[in-house]
Steps between C-alpha positions, in 0.01 A plus 500: 500500500731785400692451179789730420519592134851586387529694178835528330576859394466575129786678327531638150711295259658594169444301185772251413600312185318168560182487289210263570332457163181324621421781746654778288696640794858577592634366827667762723873559512681313780738715706777411742451735793792609712393597852687632799491290812535636851851519635609169645813614687410305815432180304792546262800655681671588172226758424495846656177665616478716188552211257212312341462169328339494158272210407327414174135425449274470196191696405283609209531866593805718536411774749493502879613682810775271624647414161853591406469371145299306245629293210268371224564129437442278201634190676648387830869426549622139542597577862144591612367286781148475358269562207208739448138452394318795343132410470203674336174508699147579390420697817657648812308247708653206310845657522469543878384140539795378291755691709346376823528144366864556404573632847315206661707249305836661578504785752878530459465603133397866502225604260573800285142621507225614267563723201271672257571618147262681268406155367481259792582381854822304563688342789863410546618226733828325565526124468776246545692410186452130434803284427344395169496862375799640310544767768308789657208605280230765471163341421208690349161332553141575403173308504336510158136392488413295193179322407682209337697407814382209716513715812431832329839652575847471352815623671708732284860469610825654383834517675833673470807311620846630581577515126237774455294305243120503525361146466167323518510264800259259668639473852184629672244322279 
């Protein structure tokens, strides 16, 4: 039996403002990436061959070949069509497994990939904004291993809503 192993590429990420006290690490800065898309003149008659559409994406790094711009974000705008999850991982293997699981659950939600800082490994993934949430959010998650927990692990979770305030949340507990 041949099994294909897919490894997500690792990119360098810059340190952001969100601090995880139990792990003593900073989460990476989230960036809105602006990319050029191929000319769509045949699909969209109003565009000429030399015109391009610009689309936005999110990442934890700000450099790349097809990028036209990068904007550091503290929070998402109220008009965003989804939320983001930035998660700490203890190893590249666990991070790869997590992203494969995210992709299995919703292949239409693109994964942002694996990122490495001087301190740790992180992933970023898009998720649907639930109706019960106050709007699009950026979630920061980490597994913290504690001896006094019934299952040995606690989920550290913070989020930033459209108001830009960092809060402790328990949505993913």
